[in-house]
C-alpha positions in Angstrom: 24.7 6.3 -18.2 25.7 7.5 -14.7 23.9 9.0 -11.7 25.0 12.5 -11.1 22.8 13.6 -8.1 20.2 12.3 -5.7 17.9 14.9 -4.1 15.2 14.5 -1.4 12.7 16.9 0.1 9.6 16.6 2.4 6.1 17.6 1.5 3.4 18.1 4.1 -0.1 17.3 3.1 -3.5 17.6 4.8 -6.2 14.9 4.6 -9.5 16.3 3.4 -11.2 13.7 5.5 -9.2 12.7 8.6 -9.8 9.2 9.8 -9.4 7.1 12.9 -8.0 3.6 13.0 -7.6 1.2 16.0 -4.2 2.7 16.9 -4.3 6.3 15.7 -6.1 9.3 14.3 -4.7 10.7 11.0 -5.2 14.3 9.9 -1.9 15.0 8.1 0.9 13.1 6.4 4.4 14.0 5.3 6.0 12.2 2.3 9.6 12.6 1.2 10.1 12.9 -2.6 13.2 11.6 -4.3 14.9 12.7 -7.5 17.7 10.7 -9.2 19.4 12.7 -11.9 21.6 11.1 -14.6 24.1 12.4 -17.1 21.7 11.5 -20.0 18.9 13.9 -19.0 16.8 11.0 -17.7 15.4 11.7 -14.2 13.7 9.1 -12.0 11.3 10.0 -9.3 10.3 8.2 -6.1 8.3 8.8 -3.0 8.7 7.6 0.6 5.8 7.6 3.1 7.6 7.2 6.5 5.4 6.3 9.4 6.7 5.5 12.9 4.0 2.8 13.4 4.3 1.1 10.1 7.8 1.7 8.9 9.7 2.9 12.0 10.9 6.1 10.2 10.3 9.8 10.3 10.5 12.3 7.4 13.5 14.0 9.0 15.4 10.7 9.3 14.5 9.9 5.7 15.8 13.1 4.3 19.0 12.8 6.4 19.6 9.2 5.4 19.2 10.0 1.7 21.8 12.8 2.1 24.3 10.8 4.0 23.9 7.2 2.7 21.8 7.0 -0.4 23.3 9.8 -2.4 27.0 8.9 -1.8 26.3 5.2 -2.6 24.4 5.9 -5.8 26.4 8.8 -7.2 28.5 7.7 -10.2 26.6 4.3 -10.5 24.8 2.9 -13.5 21.0 3.4 -12.8 20.2 0.6 -15.2 21.4 -1.9 -12.7 18.7 -1.6 -10.0 19.1 -5.1 -8.6 22.8 -4.4 -7.9 22.2 -1.0 -6.4 19.4 -2.2 -4.2 21.5 -5.0 -2.9 24.3 -2.5 -2.1 21.8 -0.3 -0.2 20.0 -3.2 1.6 22.4 -3.6 4.5 22.8 0.2 4.9 19.0 0.7 5.0 18.0 -2.5 6.8 15.3 -0.8 9.0 14.3 1.9 6.6 11.9 0.3 4.1 10.2 3.5 2.8 13.6 4.8 1.7 14.3 1.6 -0.2 10.9 1.8 -1.8 11.6 5.4 -3.0 15.0 4.5 -4.5 13.6 1.3 -6.1 10.7 3.2 -7.8 13.0 6.0 -9.0 15.4 3.5 -10.5 12.6 1.6 -12.2 11.2 5.0 -13.4 14.5 5.6 -15.1 14.4 2.1 -16.6 10.9 2.6 -18.0 11.9 6.0 -19.5 15.0 4.5 -21.0 12.9 1.8 -22.7 10.1 4.3 -23.5 7.6 1.9 -21.9 5.2 2.4 -19.0 6.5 0.5 -16.0 3.4 -1.8 -15.7 4.1 -3.1 -19.2 7.8 -3.5 -18.5 7.0 -5.5 -15.3 4.6 -7.9 -17.1 1.5 -6.0 -18.3 -1.1 -8.5 -17.2 -4.0 -5.9 -16.9 -4.4 -2.2 -17.6 -6.6 -1.2 -14.7 -7.8 -2.4 -11.3 -10.7 -1.3 -9.0 -9.7 0.0 -5.6 -11.4 0.0 -2.3 -11.8 3.3 -0.4 -11.5 3.5 3.4 -14.1 4.6 6.0 -12.4 5.2 9.3 -13.9 4.5 12.8 -16.8 6.8 13.2 -20.2 6.7 14.9 -22.8 4.7 13.1 -24.6 7.6 11.4 -21.4 9.1 10.2 -20.1 5.8 9.0 -23.2 5.3 6.9 -23.1 8.9 5.6 -19.5 8.6 4.5 -20.1 5.1 2.9 -23.0 6.5 0.9 -20.9 9.5 -0.2 -18.1 7.2 -1.6 -20.7 5.0 -3.4 -22.2 8.2 -4.9 -18.7 9.0 -6.2 -18.6 5.7 -8.1 -16.7 3.4 -5.7 -18.0 -0.2 -5.5 -15.6 -1.4 -2.8 -15.6 -0.1 0.7 -13.1 -0.9 3.5 -14.4 -0.2 7.0 -11.9 0.4 9.9 -12.5 -1.1 13.3 -10.9 -2.8 16.2 -11.8 -0.6 19.2 -15.2 -2.1 20.0 -16.2 -5.4 18.3 -19.9 -5.1 19.1 -20.0 -1.6 17.6 -18.0 -2.9 14.6 -20.6 -5.6 13.9 -23.4 -3.0 14.1 -21.6 -0.6 11.7 -21.0 -3.4 9.2 -24.7 -4.2 9.0 -25.7 -0.5 8.9 -23.4 0.0 5.9 -24.6 -3.1 4.1 -28.2 -2.0 4.5 -27.3 1.5 3.3 -25.3 0.6 0.2 -27.0 -2.5 -1.0 -25.7 -5.8 -2.3 -23.7 -4.6 -5.2 -21.0 -2.9 -3.1 -18.2 -5.2 -1.8 -17.4 -4.7 1.9 -14.0 -5.3 3.5 -13.1 -4.9 7.1 -9.8 -4.0 8.7 -9.4 -4.5 12.5 -5.8 -3.2 12.6 -4.7 -5.7 15.3 -7.6 -4.7 17.6 -9.1 -8.1 18.3 -8.3 -11.2 20.4 -8.8 -14.5 18.6 -12.1 -15.0 20.4 -13.3 -11.5 19.4 -12.3 -12.1 15.8 -14.1 -15.4 15.6 -17.2 -13.8 17.2 -17.0 -10.9 14.7 -16.8 -13.4 11.8 -19.9 -15.4 13.0 -21.9 -12.3 13.6 -21.2 -10.6 10.3 -21.6 -13.6 8.1 -24.9 -12.5 6.7 -23.3 -9.2 5.6 -21.0 -11.2 3.2 -17.7 -9.5 4.0 -15.1 -10.0 1.2 -12.2 -10.2 3.7 -11.1 -9.5 7.2 -7.7 -7.8 7.5 -5.2 -8.3 10.3 -7.7 -8.9 13.2 -4.9 -9.9 15.7 -1.6 -8.6 17.0 1.2 -8.5 14.3 3.8 -10.0 16.7 1.9 -13.3 17.0 1.1 -14.6 13.5 0.0 -17.9 15.1 -3.0 -16.0 16.5 -3.8 -14.9 12.9 -3.5 -18.5 11.9 -6.1 -19.6 14.5 -8.6 -17.1 13.0 -7.7 -18.1 9.4 -8.0 -21.8 9.9 -11.4 -21.4 11.5 -12.8 -20.2 8.2 -15.9 -18.2 7.4 -14.2 -15.2 5.7 -10.7 -14.9 4.1 -8.2 -13.5 6.6 -5.6 -11.2 5.3 -2.2 -10.5 6.8 -1.1 -6.8 6.8 0.9 -5.6 9.8 2.4 -9.1 10.1 4.0 -8.8 6.7 7.1 -6.7 6.3 9.9 -8.9 4.9 10.2 -11.8 2.5 10.9 -14.0 5.4 7.5 -12.9 7.0 5.8 -13.9 3.8 7.4 -17.4 3.8 6.5 -17.9 7.5 2.9 -16.8 6.9 2.5 -19.0 3.8 4.3 -22.1 5.0 2.3 -22.2 8.3 -1.1 -21.4 6.8 -1.3 -18.3 9.0 -3.3 -16.3 6.5 -5.5 -16.7 3.4 -4.3 -13.6 1.7 -1.4 -11.1 1.9 -1.5 -7.3 1.8 1.7 -6.0 0.2 2.5 -2.4 0.8 5.6 -1.1 -1.0 6.5 1.3 1.8 6.6 -1.5 4.3 8.4 -4.2 2.2 10.9 -1.9 0.5 9.7 -1.4 -3.0 8.5 -3.1 -6.2 11.4 -5.5 -6.5 10.9 -6.9 -3.0 7.1 -6.9 -3.5 7.5 -9.0 -6.6 9.5 -11.6 -4.6 6.8 -11.7 -1.9 4.1 -12.1 -4.5 6.0 -15.1 -5.9 6.0 -16.7 -2.5 2.2 -16.0 -2.2 1.5 -17.4 -5.6 3.5 -20.6 -4.8 1.4 -21.0 -1.7 -1.9 -20.2 -3.6 -2.5 -17.1 -1.6 -4.0 -14.1 -3.3 -2.4 -10.7 -2.9 -3.8 -7.3 -2.3 -1.6 -4.3 -2.9 -2.1 -1.7 -0.2 -0.8 1.7 0.8 -0.2 4.1 3.6 -1.1 7.8 3.4 0.8 8.4 0.2 1.1 10.9 -2.6 -0.2 9.9 -5.9 3.4 9.1 -7.0 3.6 6.3 -4.4 0.2 5.1 -5.4 1.4 5.1 -9.0 4.2 2.8 -8.2 1.9 0.4 -6.3 -0.5 0.5 -9.2 2.1 -0.4 -11.7 3.1 -3.4 -9.5 -0.6 -4.4 -9.2 -1.2 -4.3 -13.0 1.8 -6.5 -13.8 0.8 -9.8 -12.4 -2.3 -12.0 -12.2 -1.9 -12.9 -8.6 -2.4 -9.3 -7.4 -6.1 -9.6 -7.3 -7.1 -6.8 -5.0 -6.1 -3.1 -4.6 -6.5 -0.8 -1.6 -4.9 2.2 -3.2 -6.8 5.2 -1.8 -4.0 6.9 0.2 -3.9 9.8 -2.3 -7.6 10.5 -2.6 -8.5 13.9 -1.3 -5.0 14.7 -0.2 -4.5 18.4 -0.3 -1.4 20.0 -1.9 -0.1 16.8 -3.3 2.8 17.7 -5.6 2.1 14.5 -7.7 -1.6 14.9 -8.1 -2.5 13.4 -11.4 0.1 10.6 -11.3 -2.8 8.1 -11.5 -6.3 8.4 -12.9 -9.4 7.2 -11.2 -12.9 6.8 -12.7 -15.8 5.2 -10.8 -13.4 3.6 -8.3 -11.1 2.1 -11.0 -7.5 3.1 -11.1 -5.7 3.6 -14.4 -2.0 4.5 -15.0 -0.8 7.4 -17.1 0.2 5.9 -20.5 3.7 7.5 -20.3 7.1 5.9 -19.9 8.2 4.8 -16.4 5.9 5.8 -13.6 4.3 8.3 -16.0 4.8 11.5 -14.0 7.5 14.0 -13.6 7.6 16.3 -10.5 8.0 20.0 -11.2 11.3 21.8 -10.4 
């Protein structure tokens, strides 16, 4: 089997519910879809979610890089050798992780289709579903509560609140939401690097009665030692997100006890193969893993879901980037019922893009 063509094209999508994080307000997203065509009629699909803040890429650069670097490198190659092909691309795409993620998932999609097995089974098949959190952005108290209640009404049992702009307001919103949704709903909090160590510790002390499940990236990503100061203090598990991009980052975080948990996002680390290695480091250090996402099409979410289902150490999921996306070309690539994600029971990623 040989690769005969590689195609990439952008898709612009509106968010039905725009949200605000500590560093940005998000109303739209642009993903780049990838198609790898073979001479055996097997086609693999991938998705890149470039983001200047998180991945350092733009949709235009992704499309151009696929045309000028990825396609010439892959054309004529055997798609059933993904480890070799990704190693060949790695030095050429050193600072373009979402492109690597898209190629990685497309090659694995071909592998699953060739084996006639869903990818999550091919990767390990530990579980067949996982509950996901759903995000409530930074809003005034009454709007935060209203949106939280709306998600719970739709069946979600895990909420992630965004914060990091005003620690006192964040504490108040946590308690307002806890009061509104009751004890059966798990609450997570993401400060998106917005706190100092002192603010993070104060936030932990103040919100202790609300029983937060975790606190995600409270301090600046460029100073993992600050994250470590918060984590070592205890009180609530501290998760690294923005601080984790490479396998080396994972090793540094784990070996220095800078975090209690790791949030692995395929678009930031460069795909499922790299995520699997990072998860191995986390498991060796007895750190639980959450699989997260950016603002992604359901196809990108599907790849992250297959990764999450494959291994016991991926305990948590924050895979809501596709929910309520308008005009998603891959809508239906995953199934969600009462806040629980299920894969399509088809070979590979389980979804073929039209065209």
